[in-house]
N, C-alpha and C positions, 0 to 999 in steps of 0.2 A: 504493500500500500504506500502511496506517496506520503512524504513527510510534511504534515500540514504546517508546522512552524516554518519550514523552509519555503513552502509555497507562499505563505503570507509574507515572508520577508522579500521574496522575489517580486510579489505584486506591489509591495510598498516602495520598492526601489525602481519600479518601472517608470520610464520617461516617455511621454508622447508629445510630439511637437505639433503645435497648431499653426495654420497658415494665416498670415496677416490678411490676405486677400479674401478669405472666407468671412471676415467680419464686415467687409464692405459689400456694396451691391455687386452681385455676380450672378451669372446664370448661363443661358444658352446663347449661341450666336444669333438667335432669332429675336430674343427679347430679354432685357434685364428689368425685373420688377423692383422698383425702389421700395424701401421699408423705412418706417420712422425710427429714429434713434441711431441710424447708421453712422459710424465714425466719419469724421471729416479730415482726419490727419493720421499719420503713422502713430502719433502719440495716443490718440483716442483708440486706435486699434489695440495698442498695448494695454490701455485701461481695460478693454473688454477681455483681452487674453488673460489678464491678471485675475479677472473674475472667474474665468473657467478654471484656472489653476487653484484658486481659493476653494472652489466647490468640489474639485476632483482630487486635488492633492498630487497629481502625477503629470501635470501639463505645464512645466515651468519654462519651456523653450518656445520661442516664436520665430517662425521663418519669415524672412523679408523677400519681396519681389521688387527688383529694380528695372524700370524707373517708377513703378507704382508707389514705392515707399521712399522715394528720393527726398533727402533732407540736406541742409547745408552742413550739418555737423553730426556725423555718425557716432562719434565718441560720446557726444551729449545724448544722443538717442539711446545708446547702450546704457548710459548712466540713468536715464529716465526709466528704462526697463528694470534695472536693478532696484531702483527705489520702490518699484511696485511688486517686487518679489518674483520677477521673471527675468529671463535673459534672451538676448538675440541669438538665433541659431543659424540655420542654413540660409545662404544668400542665393536667390534664384535669379538667373540672368534672363533677359528678354530680348531675343533677336528675331522676333516674329511679327511685330506689330507695325513697323515702319514700312512705308511704301517701297523703300529701297530693297526690301527683302522679299518682294513678290516672287522672284525666281531663286530665292535662297539667300542665306546669310554667309556663313563661313565656307559654303560650297558654291557660292555664286561664281559665274564665269568672269565677272569684272573684278579685278584686283582692288579697286577703290571700295567696293561694297564689302569685300572680305575684310579689308583693313578696318572699315568702320565697325563691323561686327566684332572683330578681334579686340579692338580698342575698348569696346563695351565689356567684353569678358574680363579683360585685364583691369578695367575700372572696378569690376565686382570683387576682384581679389584685393584691391586697395581698400574697398569697403570692409572686407573681411578683416583686414589688418586693424582697421579702426574700431570695429565692433567686437573683436575677439572671437569671431565665428570660426568654426572648424571646417565647415563644408561649403563648397561651391557646387550647386546643382545646375547641370546644363541639359536643356531639352531643345532640340532643333526641329522646327517645322519644315526644314529643307527637304526637297524632293522634287519629283517631276510628275506631270499629269499625262504625258504622252510619250510613247516610244520614240526615241530619237531626239527628244527635246534637249537632252544634254548627255554627256558621256558618263555612264554609271561609275566606271573605275576612276576616272579623273576626279569626280566629285568626292570619292573616298580619299583620294590623295590630298585634296584640299582640306577635307575634314581632319585628317590625321595631322596635317601641318598646323592647323589652328589649335587642336588639342595639345600638341606637343609644346607650342608656345605658352599656352596657359599653364600646363603642368610644370614647366621650367620656372614659372613665376611664383609657384606656391611656396609658402614657408614650410619648414620641416614638420610642423604639427597640423598642416592643412591638407584637405583632401579634395579631389575632383570627383564628383558623382555624376555619372553619365546615365541619362534616362533614355528609354527607347519607346517608340509608339508604332503600332502596326500600320496605321494609315491616318489620314486627315491632318493637314489639308492636301498632302501629296497622295494621289490616288493610284498612280502607276508604280512609282518606285520611291519609297521613303528612304532617306539616307541613313537613318538609324532606326530600322524597322523592328528589330527583335533583340533578344538578350544575347544571342550569339555575336551579332555585330558589335554591340556595346562591350561585350566581354573581350572580343578580339582587340579592340582599340585600347581598352583598359589594361589588358595583359601586356601589350607592347609599351604602354606608357610607363608602367611601374607600380609599385606597391601602394602609392598614394592615390591611385585611380581605382574607383569602385563602381559597381553597377547599381542603379536604382530600379526597383520593381514597382511600377504603378499597376495596381490591381485591375484597372480598367483598360489597360493598353494591350489586350490580347485578343486573338481570334476566338470566337465561341468554341467552347469545348477544350480549350487549352488547359493542360494540367499545370497550373501556376506553381503549385507546391513542389513539383518536380524541378522547376527552374530554381526555386528558392533553395532546395536541397543541393542542387549542383553548384550554385554560386557559393553557398556556405562551405561546401566541400573544398572548393578551390580558393577559399579566402577572399572572394570578390563580391560579396554582398555588402553594399554600403548602406542601403536603407530601403524604405518603402514609401510610396505615396498611397495611403489607404483611401479607398472610396468604394462605391458599389456601382455596378452597371447591370442593366437588363439586356441591352442590345450592343452598345458600343462604348464609347468613352462618356458615360452618363454623369460621372462625378457626383453620385448620390452618397448619402451618409454611409460610412463604413459599416458593413454587416447588415445593411438593409435588404439587399437583394438575395444574398446567399450567406447567411451566418455560418453554415457548415463549412463553406470554403474558407472563411476567415479562420475558423478553428483549425482546419487542416494546414493552413499556412503557418499559424502560430505553433502548431505541433512541430513542424519541420524546423522552425526557428529554435524552439526549446531543444529539440533533438540534436540540432547542429551546433549548439552553444552560442547562438546569436542573440540571446536576450539582453546582453549587456550593452554598455554605451557605444560599442563599436558599430552598432546598427542604429541608424536614424529612423525612428518610427514616426513618420510624419503623416498628418492628414492632408489630403489635397481634394477639396470639395468645393462645389459651387452651389450655395444655398439660394435657390431662386424663389421658392414659394414658402419655405419654412423659415421661422424666426432664426436669426443667425446664432446667437449665443446658446440657446437651448439645443439647437441641432449639433453644435460642436461638443457640448457637454455629453449629449447622447452618443455621439460618435466615439468619444474617449471611453465612455462606459462600455460600448460594444467591443472595443479592442480589449479592454480589461477583462470582459467576460470570456472572450475567446482565449485570452492568455491564461486565465485561471483554469479553464477546462483543459487546455494543453498541458498545464503543469500537473494536472490530476491524473494524467494517463499513467497507468501502472506499468512502468518500463520493464521490470523483470518478467511480469506475466505476459506482456506483449512479446518480448524476446523469446520466451519459452514456446509460445504458440507459433511464432514465426519459424523457429528452428525445427520444430516438430512437424511442420507442415499442416498445422491446424488452421485452415483458412478461415472458417467461420469463427473460431475462438479468437483469432487475432483481430478480426474485424469487431467482434463483440467487446474486446478490451477498449478499443478506440471509441466505440459507440457508447460504452458505459460512461466514459469521461465526458463525451459531448452531451449526453442526456442528463448530466448532473446539474441540478439547480445551484449555481454558484453565487446567486445573489446574497444569500445570508453570509457566505464567506467574505464577499467584497464589502458588505455592510460592516462586518467586524473589522476588516482592514481599514476602512475609512474612519471608524471610531478610534482605532489605534493611532491613526494619523491626526486625530483631533478635529475631524470635520464631520459634517452631517452624513449619516449613512445613505441619504437620498439626495444626491446632488441636484437633480432637476427641481425637486420640491424646494430645496434650500434656496436655489436661485430665484424661483418665483416669489418666495417670501422676502427676499432681500430688498425688493423695491428698485433694483438696478434698472430694469426695463423702463419703468415710469420715469426714473431720474434722467436717463439719457434721451428718452423721447422728448422731454421738456427742455433739456439743456442744449440739444443738438438740432433744434428746429430751424436754425438759420445756417447759411453757409453751403459750400459745395460738398455733397456727400462723396465719400471715397468709392471707387469702383474700378473694374478693369476695362470698362468701356466697350464690351462686346455688343 
C-alpha cells in the first residue's frame, strides 16, 4: 500500500504554474468575450494569481507572455510579485502575432524577418535575467499551407540556427523549453509539429534544452502518456502546458474533457521521477465563457486530484501483476487508484497547509470578485487580442 504521509508530503510540495494571460480576456480566434473585473496590467494579473495561490497553496509561480506582459522595469515587477507571495516563472516568447510573421518567424525566407524574431527571443532571455526566471518557452506558429511554398529542410536549418543562438545566450541555470503543435495555423507542414522534432532539436542543443508537452497539441487518439514516459526516460521532459480538448487545441480547463488521461499522464510523471521542480507544471488555458479566477482554481485542483491518484497507485502490486502476466490484475491496480475519492485526502493536505479545504468556496466568500469588479471598471482590460 502507498505510504500516505509520503503522499501528503508530495502533494504539499507540488508546484503548479499559472499563466498570466488566463487572467485577462482570452478565448477563440473567432471571439473574445470580455468579463468584469479583468486585470488591466501585469501587476493586476499578479494580484489575481496571488489569490489563486492563497486559496490553493500550490500555485506560487506565474508565467509571463511577452509582449502581452511588457513593462518598463522587470526587476520591479518581480519584486511586486514577491511582495504578494508569488514569483515570476516561465517567460513565453511571441513571434506569431506581427504581420511580418505571416510566412514564418525564425524560419522565414527573409533574413530581416528572422533577425527580428531572433532579437525578440534574445530580449526574452534578458527579461529572464531581470526576473530571475529559469525557463524560456518557445512555440512557433511557423509552417506552410501549400506544397512547394517553401523548402521543408531549409526551414529546419533556419530553425536550428535560431535555437542555437538562443541556447548560447542562456545562463548556466536557465533552460530553453521547446513546444510542439500538430497543426494550426500551418496546415500543410508545421515546422515543429511533434515531440520527435522538438526532441531532435533539443538533443542537438544540449542538456539545457527540454521539450514541453501541451496536452492539446496532438492528433486524436495519440497516447500522450507514452510520449511523457519516453521524454522522462531520456531526461528531456521540461514541462507541461495543461489544458483539455475535445477536438483540437481547445484550451479548456485541465481535466475537463478526459480526467482519466490526466491521471495517466501524472502516473507516468510519478513513475518516471518527474514530480519535482525539474518539471514545469504549467496551465495554458483560454477562459472564454467561464469566470477567470474560479476556473484557474478548479484547474489547479484537477491537477492535484490527478496527482494524488497517481501517487496512490500500489507500485509493488502493479509490478507483480505486470511481471506475472496478469493483464486484468495490472489494469485493476491502476483503476483502483483512479477510482479512489481523493478529495478528503486533499482537504486534509490543505488544512495542513493552513488554508481552507474548499478553495473555490473560500474564494467566493473572500469578496475578491466584487472588489475587482468595482475597482477595475475603468481602463483598458488586458487580453491577447484574438
